[in-house]
C-alpha positions in Angstrom: 27.9 -21.5 9.3 24.7 -23.5 8.7 21.1 -22.3 8.4 18.5 -25.0 8.9 15.3 -24.0 7.2 13.6 -23.7 3.9 14.1 -20.6 1.7 10.3 -20.4 1.5 10.0 -19.8 5.2 10.0 -16.0 5.8 11.9 -16.5 9.1 14.6 -18.6 7.4 14.7 -16.2 4.4 15.3 -13.3 6.8 18.4 -14.9 8.1 19.7 -16.0 4.7 19.4 -12.5 3.3 21.1 -11.0 6.4 24.1 -13.4 6.0 24.3 -12.7 2.3 24.2 -8.9 2.8 27.0 -9.2 5.4 29.1 -11.4 3.1 29.1 -14.3 5.6 29.7 -17.6 3.9 27.0 -20.1 4.9 25.3 -23.3 3.8 21.6 -24.1 4.0 19.7 -27.3 4.9 16.4 -26.4 3.2 14.0 -28.4 5.3 10.5 -27.6 6.4 10.0 -28.2 10.1 7.3 -30.8 9.6 9.9 -33.0 8.0 12.4 -32.6 10.8 14.0 -35.7 12.2 14.7 -36.5 15.9 18.0 -34.9 15.4 16.2 -31.7 14.3 14.2 -31.8 17.6 17.4 -31.8 19.6 18.6 -28.6 17.9 15.1 -27.0 17.7 13.1 -28.1 20.8 10.0 -26.2 19.4 10.6 -27.8 16.0 10.7 -24.4 14.4 12.9 -22.9 11.7 15.4 -21.3 11.3 18.2 -22.7 13.3 21.7 -21.2 13.0 24.7 -23.4 13.8 28.0 -21.6 14.1 30.5 -24.1 15.4 29.3 -25.2 18.8 26.7 -22.4 19.0 23.1 -23.3 18.2 20.6 -20.5 18.0 16.8 -20.5 17.4 14.4 -17.7 16.5 15.0 -15.5 13.5 15.2 -12.3 15.5 17.7 -13.7 18.0 19.8 -15.0 15.1 19.7 -11.7 13.2 20.8 -9.8 16.3 23.7 -12.2 16.7 24.6 -11.7 13.0 24.4 -7.9 13.4 26.6 -7.9 16.6 29.2 -10.3 15.2 29.5 -8.7 11.7 28.5 -5.1 12.2 29.2 -4.0 8.6 27.2 -3.3 6.6 24.7 -2.4 9.3 21.2 -4.0 9.1 19.9 -1.9 12.0 19.6 1.9 12.2 22.1 3.8 14.3 20.1 5.7 16.8 18.5 4.1 19.9 15.1 5.5 18.9 15.2 4.1 15.4 16.6 0.8 16.6 13.7 0.5 19.0 11.2 1.3 16.3 12.9 -1.2 13.9 12.6 -4.0 16.5 8.9 -3.2 17.0 8.2 -3.2 13.2 10.0 -6.5 12.9 8.0 -7.9 15.8 4.7 -6.7 14.4 5.5 -8.6 11.1 6.7 -11.7 12.8 3.6 -11.9 15.0 0.7 -10.4 13.0 1.8 -11.3 9.5 3.0 -14.6 10.8 -0.5 -15.3 12.0 -2.4 -14.1 9.0 -0.1 -14.7 6.0 1.7 -17.9 7.2 -0.7 -19.8 9.4 -4.1 -18.8 8.2 -3.3 -18.2 4.6 -0.1 -19.8 3.2 -0.3 -22.9 5.5 -4.0 -23.3 5.0 -3.8 -23.0 1.2 -0.5 -24.6 0.4 1.0 -26.7 3.2 -2.0 -28.3 4.9 -3.5 -29.7 1.7 -0.3 -31.1 0.3 1.4 -32.3 3.4 -1.4 -33.2 5.8 -4.3 -33.7 3.2 -6.4 -31.1 5.0 -8.6 -28.7 3.0 -8.8 -25.0 3.7 -12.0 -23.5 5.1 -13.2 -21.1 2.3 -14.9 -18.8 4.8 -11.8 -18.5 7.0 -9.6 -17.8 3.9 -12.1 -15.1 2.7 -12.0 -13.4 6.1 -8.2 -13.2 6.0 -8.1 -12.0 2.4 -11.0 -9.6 2.4 -11.1 -8.2 6.0 -8.0 -8.9 8.1 -5.2 -8.4 5.6 -6.7 -5.2 4.3 -6.9 -3.9 7.9 -3.2 -4.7 8.4 -2.3 -3.2 5.0 -3.8 0.1 6.0 -1.5 0.2 9.0 1.5 -0.9 7.0 0.8 1.7 4.3 1.2 4.4 7.0 4.6 3.0 8.0 6.0 2.4 4.5 8.6 4.8 3.4 7.8 7.1 0.4 11.2 6.1 -1.1 14.1 3.9 -0.3 13.8 1.8 2.9 12.5 2.3 6.4 15.7 3.7 7.9 17.5 5.0 4.8 19.3 1.7 4.0 18.2 -1.9 3.8 17.6 -3.2 7.3 16.3 -6.4 8.9 12.9 -4.8 9.3 12.6 -4.2 5.5 13.7 -7.8 4.8 11.2 -9.2 7.2 8.2 -7.5 5.5 9.5 -8.5 2.1 9.8 -12.1 3.2 6.2 -12.4 4.4 4.8 -10.9 1.3 6.6 -13.4 -0.8 4.6 -16.1 0.9 1.4 -14.2 0.3 2.4 -14.0 -3.4 2.9 -17.8 -3.5 -0.7 -18.3 -2.8 -2.0 -15.6 -5.1 -2.2 -12.5 -2.9 -0.2 -9.4 -3.8 -0.3 -5.8 -2.6 -2.8 -3.7 -4.6 -0.6 -0.7 -5.8 -3.7 1.4 -6.3 -5.0 0.9 -2.7 -1.6 0.8 -0.9 0.9 2.5 -3.3 3.6 3.2 -0.7 3.7 -0.3 0.6 3.6 -1.9 -2.9 6.5 0.2 -4.1 8.5 -0.4 -0.9 8.1 -4.1 -1.0 9.1 -4.1 -4.7 12.3 -2.3 -3.7 13.1 -4.9 -1.1 12.5 -7.8 -3.5 14.9 -6.1 -6.0 17.8 -6.0 -3.5 20.2 -8.6 -5.0 20.6 -10.6 -1.8 16.8 -10.9 -1.6 16.2 -11.5 -5.3 18.5 -14.5 -5.2 16.2 -16.1 -2.6 13.3 -15.7 -5.0 15.1 -17.8 -7.5 15.6 -20.5 -4.8 12.0 -20.2 -3.8 10.9 -20.8 -7.4 13.2 -23.9 -7.6 11.4 -25.3 -4.5 7.8 -24.6 -5.5 8.2 -25.7 -9.1 9.7 -29.1 -8.4 8.9 -32.4 -6.7 10.5 -33.3 -3.4 13.0 -35.7 -5.0 14.1 -33.0 -7.5 14.4 -30.0 -5.2 18.0 -30.4 -4.1 19.3 -30.6 -7.7 17.0 -27.6 -8.7 18.4 -25.5 -5.8 22.0 -26.3 -6.6 21.4 -25.5 -10.2 20.0 -22.1 -9.1 23.2 -21.5 -7.2 22.2 -22.4 -3.6 25.0 -23.7 -1.3 23.4 -26.7 0.5 24.8 -28.6 3.4 25.8 -32.2 2.8 24.1 -33.3 6.0 20.4 -32.8 6.5 18.2 -32.7 9.6 15.2 -33.7 7.5 13.4 -37.0 7.0 10.9 -38.3 4.4 7.7 -38.4 6.4 5.9 -35.4 8.0 5.0 -35.4 11.7 2.9 -33.3 14.0 4.5 -30.6 16.1 3.8 -27.6 18.3 3.7 -25.6 15.1 0.9 -27.8 13.7 -1.2 -27.3 16.8 -0.8 -23.5 16.3 -2.3 -23.8 12.9 -5.5 -25.6 14.0 
């Protein structure tokens, strides 16, 4: 079982945490999509991560992958039991993947972290301020109303909880965290998600990535306990992709 995608990606992290919670042995090729090779393009035609490779099965899209994991290894469950709750869980996950993906990943994390370092492109201060001061607070007001007062969204840790926890890790990496005075339920909920051992392990891997140079990251990840694949779908030089056009 191989997951292609960096631990810093919220979409790849969602899959890694799901596999870990299920107790499914896996390895990770921790590449970012901008450094994907031609071989990566063959397994990910949109040049996006994560990709799950299970024998001769190749799957793209984190939601599709997590549904495959849930159906193949049903215990412990990462979806609620009732059809109503399962439908709501899918909607909450989709909201995060779409809206938080746009705000936190493309217009905040990418603009402040990836674009300057990888593509030598500076962030627009006005655009950053709008996300930070207007759009993210509007989203947080909605999330605060959905957040559970205790525990998790559906009583036990589910893919929807993991999804929100993953996006807010990327926000934290560029200096934005949930204000517990303004959004107390959401702040406490996300803290509980981050404390789940399967999720907390990925934070150690995340820190190994962000605190080291490219040529030192593999050793740092292995020292942190990550199981990495011997073969990589990455290459040394970044290239443009559909994903990069989305961020313009």
